[in-house]
C-alpha positions as CSV (number, residue, x, y, z in Angstrom):
1,M,127.7,120.0,-32.7
2,T,130.6,118.1,-31.0
3,T,130.8,117.5,-27.3
4,H,133.6,120.0,-27.1
5,D,131.6,122.6,-29.0
6,A,128.6,122.0,-26.7
7,A,130.7,122.5,-23.6
8,D,132.2,125.6,-25.0
9,E,128.8,127.0,-25.8
10,R,127.6,126.3,-22.2
11,L,130.7,128.1,-20.9
12,R,130.0,131.1,-23.1
13,R,126.4,131.3,-21.9
14,W,127.5,131.0,-18.2
15,R,130.0,133.7,-18.8
16,L,127.3,136.1,-20.1
17,V,125.0,135.2,-17.2
18,L,127.6,135.6,-14.5
19,G,129.1,138.9,-15.8
20,G,132.7,138.1,-15.7
21,D,133.9,139.2,-12.3
22,S,136.6,137.3,-10.5
23,A,134.0,135.0,-8.9
24,D,132.4,133.7,-12.1
25,G,134.9,130.8,-12.3
26,T,134.6,130.4,-16.1
27,G,138.0,131.9,-17.1
28,R,136.4,132.7,-20.4
29,A,137.0,136.1,-22.2
30,L,134.4,137.6,-24.4
31,T,135.1,139.1,-27.8
32,G,133.2,140.6,-30.7
33,Q,129.4,140.6,-30.5
34,D,129.6,138.6,-27.2
35,A,131.5,141.5,-25.6
36,A,129.0,144.0,-27.0
37,M,126.1,142.0,-25.6
38,D,127.8,141.8,-22.2
39,G,128.3,145.5,-22.3
40,A,124.6,146.1,-22.9
41,L,123.7,143.9,-20.0
42,T,126.4,145.5,-17.8
43,A,125.0,149.0,-18.4
44,L,121.6,147.9,-17.1
45,Y,122.2,145.1,-14.6
46,G,125.7,145.9,-13.3
47,G,126.0,146.5,-9.6
48,G,128.0,149.7,-9.6
49,G,125.1,152.1,-10.3
50,G,127.5,154.4,-12.1
51,A,126.6,157.6,-13.8
52,G,128.8,157.4,-16.9
53,T,127.6,157.7,-20.4
54,G,128.4,154.2,-21.5
55,T,129.5,150.8,-20.4
56,S,132.3,150.9,-17.9
57,R,134.5,148.1,-16.8
58,K,136.2,147.5,-13.4
59,G,139.6,146.1,-13.1
60,G,139.2,142.3,-13.2
61,G,136.3,142.5,-15.7
62,G,133.5,143.2,-13.2
63,R,130.3,144.9,-14.1
64,S,129.3,148.4,-13.4
65,A,126.1,150.1,-14.4
66,G,126.8,152.9,-16.9
67,L,123.7,154.4,-18.6
68,G,123.5,157.4,-16.3
69,A,121.2,160.1,-17.3
70,S,122.6,160.9,-20.7
71,A,120.0,160.8,-23.5
72,P,122.5,160.1,-26.3
73,S,124.0,157.2,-24.4
74,V,120.6,155.7,-23.5
75,A,119.5,156.1,-27.1
76,R,122.6,154.2,-28.3
77,W,122.0,151.5,-25.7
78,L,118.4,151.1,-26.9
79,G,119.7,150.6,-30.4
80,D,122.3,148.1,-29.2
81,I,119.8,145.9,-27.4
82,R,117.5,145.9,-30.4
83,T,120.4,144.6,-32.4
84,Y,121.5,141.8,-30.0
85,F,118.2,140.6,-28.5
86,P,114.7,139.6,-29.7
87,S,111.8,142.0,-29.4
88,S,110.3,140.2,-26.3
89,V,113.6,140.5,-24.5
90,V,114.1,144.1,-25.5
91,Q,110.7,145.0,-24.1
92,V,111.7,143.5,-20.7
93,M,115.1,145.3,-20.7
94,Q,113.4,148.6,-21.5
95,R,111.0,148.1,-18.6
96,D,113.8,147.2,-16.3
97,A,115.8,150.3,-17.4
98,I,112.9,152.6,-16.6
99,Q,112.3,151.0,-13.2
100,R,116.0,150.4,-12.1
101,L,117.7,153.5,-13.5
102,G,114.9,156.1,-13.3
103,L,114.9,156.9,-17.0
104,S,111.2,157.9,-17.3
105,A,112.1,161.6,-17.7
106,L,114.2,160.8,-20.7
107,L,111.1,159.5,-22.5
108,L,110.0,163.1,-22.8
109,E,112.7,163.6,-25.4
110,P,111.7,162.8,-29.1
111,E,115.0,161.1,-29.9
112,M,114.5,158.7,-27.1
113,L,111.0,157.7,-28.2
114,E,112.2,157.1,-31.7
115,A,114.7,154.5,-30.3
116,V,112.5,152.5,-28.1
117,E,110.6,149.2,-28.9
118,P,106.9,150.1,-28.5
119,D,104.8,147.9,-26.3
120,V,101.8,148.1,-23.9
121,H,104.0,148.8,-20.9
122,L,105.8,151.6,-22.6
123,V,102.4,153.1,-23.5
124,G,101.4,153.0,-19.9
125,T,104.6,154.9,-18.9
126,L,104.0,157.5,-21.6
127,L,100.4,158.0,-20.4
128,S,101.6,158.5,-16.9
129,L,104.0,161.2,-18.2
130,N,101.4,162.8,-20.5
131,K,100.8,166.0,-18.4
132,A,104.5,166.7,-18.2
133,M,105.2,166.0,-21.9
134,P,106.5,169.0,-23.9
135,E,104.8,169.8,-27.2
136,T,107.9,168.8,-29.1
137,T,107.5,165.3,-27.8
138,K,103.7,164.8,-28.0
139,E,103.5,163.9,-31.7
140,T,106.3,161.3,-31.4
141,A,104.6,159.9,-28.3
142,R,101.3,159.6,-30.2
143,A,103.0,157.8,-33.0
144,V,104.4,155.3,-30.6
145,V,101.0,154.8,-28.9
146,R,99.3,154.5,-32.3
147,K,101.7,151.7,-33.4
148,V,100.9,149.7,-30.3
149,V,97.2,150.3,-30.6
150,A,97.3,149.3,-34.3
151,D,99.1,146.0,-33.4
152,I,96.5,145.2,-30.7
153,E,93.6,146.0,-33.1
154,K,95.1,143.8,-35.8
155,R,95.4,140.9,-33.3
156,L,92.0,141.2,-31.7
157,A,89.5,143.2,-33.7
158,T,88.3,140.7,-36.3
159,R,87.7,137.9,-33.8
160,T,86.0,140.2,-31.4
161,R,83.5,141.4,-34.0
162,A,82.9,137.9,-35.2
163,T,82.4,136.5,-31.7
164,L,80.0,139.3,-30.6
165,T,78.0,139.3,-33.9
166,G,77.3,135.6,-33.3
167,A,76.3,136.3,-29.7
168,L,74.0,139.1,-30.8
169,D,72.3,136.8,-33.4
170,R,71.8,134.0,-30.8
171,S,70.5,136.4,-28.2
172,A,67.7,137.6,-30.5
173,R,65.5,134.5,-30.2
174,I,62.4,134.1,-32.4
175,N,59.6,131.6,-32.1
176,R,58.7,131.1,-35.7
177,P,62.2,130.4,-37.2
178,R,63.1,129.0,-40.5
179,H,64.5,125.5,-40.4
180,R,68.1,126.6,-40.6
181,D,67.6,129.0,-37.8
182,I,66.1,126.6,-35.3
183,D,68.0,126.3,-31.9
184,W,67.4,122.6,-31.4
185,D,68.9,122.4,-27.9
186,R,66.5,125.0,-26.6
187,T,63.6,123.7,-28.6
188,I,63.9,120.2,-27.2
189,R,64.2,121.5,-23.6
190,A,61.1,123.7,-24.2
191,N,59.1,120.7,-25.4
192,L,60.1,117.9,-23.1
193,R,56.5,117.6,-21.8
194,N,55.6,116.5,-25.3
195,Y,57.9,113.5,-25.2
196,L,56.2,110.3,-26.7
197,P,57.9,107.3,-25.1
198,E,56.3,104.8,-27.6
199,Y,58.1,106.6,-30.4
200,G,61.2,107.8,-28.5
201,T,60.8,111.3,-29.7
202,V,59.7,114.8,-28.7
203,V,56.9,116.6,-30.6
204,P,58.2,120.2,-31.1
205,E,55.0,122.1,-30.4
206,R,57.0,125.4,-30.0
207,L,60.1,126.2,-32.1
208,I,62.8,128.4,-30.7
209,G,65.3,129.9,-33.2
210,Y,68.1,132.3,-33.5
211,G,67.2,135.8,-34.6
212,R,69.1,137.6,-37.4
213,A,71.1,140.7,-36.5
214,S,69.6,143.9,-37.8
215,Q,70.9,147.4,-38.0
216,S,69.2,148.5,-34.8
217,V,71.0,148.6,-31.4
218,K,70.4,145.3,-29.6
219,K,72.8,145.7,-26.6
220,E,74.3,148.5,-24.6
221,V,77.8,148.1,-23.1
222,V,79.3,150.3,-20.5
223,L,83.1,150.0,-19.9
224,C,84.0,151.4,-16.5
225,I,87.8,151.6,-16.2
226,D,89.9,152.2,-13.2
227,Q,92.8,154.5,-14.3
228,S,95.0,154.1,-11.2
229,G,98.6,153.5,-12.0
230,S,98.5,149.7,-11.5
231,M,95.9,149.4,-14.2
232,A,97.9,150.9,-17.0
233,A,97.9,147.8,-19.3
234,S,94.2,147.3,-18.7
235,V,93.5,150.8,-19.7
236,V,95.3,150.3,-23.0
237,Y,93.5,147.1,-23.9
238,A,90.1,148.4,-22.7
239,S,90.4,151.5,-24.8
240,V,91.1,149.4,-27.9
241,F,88.2,147.0,-27.2
242,G,86.0,150.0,-26.6
243,A,86.7,151.4,-30.0
244,V,86.1,148.0,-31.6
245,L,82.7,147.6,-29.8
246,A,81.8,151.2,-30.8
247,S,82.3,150.3,-34.5
248,M,79.5,147.7,-34.3
249,R,76.1,149.1,-35.1
250,S,74.2,146.6,-33.0
251,I,76.1,147.7,-29.8
252,S,75.9,151.1,-28.2
253,T,79.2,151.5,-26.3
254,R,80.0,154.0,-23.5
255,L,83.5,154.3,-22.0
256,V,84.1,155.8,-18.6
257,V,87.4,156.2,-16.8
258,F,87.8,157.1,-13.2
259,D,90.1,157.7,-10.2
260,T,88.5,160.0,-7.6
261,A,86.8,161.8,-10.5
262,V,84.8,160.3,-13.4
263,V,85.4,161.2,-17.0
264,D,83.2,160.0,-19.9
265,L,85.3,159.5,-23.0
266,T,82.5,158.0,-25.2
267,D,82.7,160.8,-27.7
268,Q,86.3,159.9,-28.4
269,L,85.8,156.2,-29.1
270,D,86.3,156.5,-32.8
271,D,90.0,156.8,-32.0
272,P,91.4,154.8,-29.1
273,V,94.6,156.9,-29.2
274,D,92.5,160.0,-28.3
275,V,90.9,157.9,-25.5
276,L,94.3,157.0,-24.1
277,F,95.5,160.5,-24.1
278,G,92.3,161.5,-22.4
279,T,93.2,159.3,-19.4
280,Q,95.4,160.3,-16.5
281,L,97.0,157.3,-14.9
282,G,97.6,157.5,-11.1
283,G,95.6,159.1,-8.3
284,G,93.0,157.7,-5.9
285,T,90.1,155.4,-6.6
286,D,86.3,155.9,-6.1
287,I,84.5,153.0,-7.6
288,N,81.2,153.9,-6.0
289,R,81.2,157.3,-7.7
290,A,82.1,155.8,-11.1
291,L,79.3,153.1,-10.8
292,A,76.8,155.8,-9.7
293,Y,77.5,157.7,-13.0
294,C,77.3,154.5,-15.1
295,Q,74.1,153.5,-13.4
296,S,72.6,157.0,-14.2
297,Q,73.3,156.3,-17.9
298,I,71.4,153.0,-18.2
299,T,68.1,153.3,-20.0
300,R,67.5,149.6,-21.0
301,P,68.8,147.5,-18.0
302,A,67.7,144.1,-19.5
303,D,69.8,144.8,-22.6
304,T,72.8,146.4,-20.8
305,V,76.2,144.9,-19.9
306,V,78.4,146.8,-17.4
307,V,82.0,145.9,-17.3
308,L,84.0,147.2,-14.3
309,I,87.8,146.8,-14.8
310,S,89.4,147.5,-11.5
311,D,91.7,146.0,-8.8
312,L,88.8,146.8,-6.4
313,Y,91.0,148.9,-4.0
314,E,88.1,151.2,-3.1
315,G,88.7,154.7,-1.7
316,G,85.0,155.6,-1.7
317,I,82.1,154.1,0.2
318,R,82.3,150.3,0.1
319,D,78.8,149.5,1.1
320,E,77.3,151.9,-1.4
321,M,79.4,150.4,-4.1
322,L,78.1,146.9,-3.4
323,K,74.5,148.2,-3.1
324,R,74.8,149.7,-6.6
325,V,76.1,146.4,-8.0
326,A,73.2,144.6,-6.4
327,A,70.7,147.1,-7.7
328,M,72.0,146.9,-11.2
329,K,71.8,143.2,-11.2
330,A,68.3,143.2,-9.8
331,S,67.2,145.5,-12.6
332,G,68.4,143.0,-15.2
333,V,71.9,144.4,-16.0
334,Q,74.6,141.9,-16.8
335,F,77.5,142.9,-14.5
336,V,81.1,141.8,-15.2
337,A,84.0,142.6,-12.8
338,L,87.5,142.2,-14.2
339,L,90.5,142.5,-11.9
340,A,92.7,143.1,-14.9
341,L,92.4,143.1,-18.7
342,S,96.0,142.2,-19.7
343,D,98.5,139.4,-20.3
344,E,100.3,140.2,-17.0
345,G,98.9,137.3,-15.0
346,A,97.3,137.4,-11.5
347,P,97.1,141.0,-10.3
348,A,97.2,142.4,-6.8
349,Y,93.6,143.1,-5.8
350,D,91.3,143.7,-2.8
351,R,90.2,140.1,-1.8
352,D,87.4,141.3,0.6
353,H,85.7,143.3,-2.1
354,A,86.2,140.4,-4.6
355,A,84.5,138.0,-2.2
356,A,81.7,140.5,-1.6
357,L,81.0,140.8,-5.3
358,A,81.1,137.0,-5.7
359,A,78.4,136.8,-2.9
360,L,76.3,139.0,-5.2
361,D,76.8,136.5,-8.0
362,A,79.3,138.8,-9.7
363,P,82.6,137.0,-9.5
364,A,85.7,139.1,-10.1
365,F,88.5,137.6,-12.1
366,A,91.5,138.6,-14.2
367,C,90.9,138.3,-18.0
368,T,93.4,138.1,-20.9
369,P,92.7,140.1,-24.0
370,D,92.2,136.9,-25.9
371,L,89.5,135.7,-23.5
372,F,87.6,139.0,-23.4
373,P,85.5,138.5,-26.6
374,E,84.2,135.2,-25.1
375,V,83.4,136.9,-21.8
376,M,81.5,139.6,-23.6
377,A,79.6,137.0,-25.7
378,A,78.6,135.1,-22.6
379,A,77.4,138.3,-21.0
380,I,75.4,139.3,-24.0
381,E,73.7,135.9,-24.2
382,K,73.1,135.9,-20.4
383,R,74.9,132.6,-19.9
384,P,77.6,131.7,-17.3
385,L,80.9,133.6,-17.9
386,P,83.9,131.5,-19.0
387,I,85.9,132.2,-15.8
388,P,89.5,130.8,-16.1
389,D,90.4,127.9,-13.8
390,T,93.2,130.2,-12.4
391,A,90.8,133.0,-11.7
392,T,91.9,134.9,-8.6
393,G,88.6,136.4,-7.5
394,A,86.1,133.7,-8.4
């Protein structure tokens, strides 16, 4: 690329960014696909807030928002942005359109859902609209949600099963292992008193080994999920992970969602789409009530992992909530508190409650879906959790 071509390309990009009103200073006119891309951007990010059915232009080339509330024009716009921009950008623009232009109601129309780029945030929006969704739209909505769920499962399921199967094997320690099953690190630590300095070695009087997984249930996992509106992405990922865990014979999995009421969706875990449509995003939060229910379902505390996924904004009885956590930990339950289970970065959360949990040796932190299998493996093996360096509630 020549110097002249590079300068021209920079000018083109600045023209697309600035929008072409009289103050942009580029003097550059757009044609062809560039003009179409600018039109798609204008419809969403233009400052006019118009209610037309397509892109409108002011005199002098300025921008004016033009999606309005017309389903056909929005569907065309969704098709346009999928043509001009990569999938990751399309998802951001869709999210902005829903938030900036109030297009949520249009997602209740099947033709709109067929035009969108499915992603976790869109699923969250659909779930929040679930109760208002007409029957003609529900099957299309389920297809959109199923595609996102399938993509998440494809990305995470195999590694989750492999990681947790290894953790279950290692957690089943035996004292008469075969040579290949000896856990040398633990064996050496257990026999340090038998160290012979003249030979520089330890005599392994007692061998500690890894057990082999059997078909019996070895661990019980309770996923307790806050379904307030801010937790939408976490609900989606937790539902998928719940289905993956439920597919493992050595783990008995229970999935509970809550706002001010508590709903046990365990019997729907064979299909995470059913789980998601069984949730109702929004409403208040009563963590204490949810934990009381989860606590009542625990029969083998020493073999149980409870995972609370919540931003910790408690609308119930705070002191009772903390007492329940302390009681579960004292009984042998491994308690994990996740402020979020998503790729969205540091969430807003109740810092006082996070600090109170940390004082109980139950640090609360945000967790990505990629890290979740390692967190669960550590909890199963009863070793320190792999809390990220950027953890917000540690």
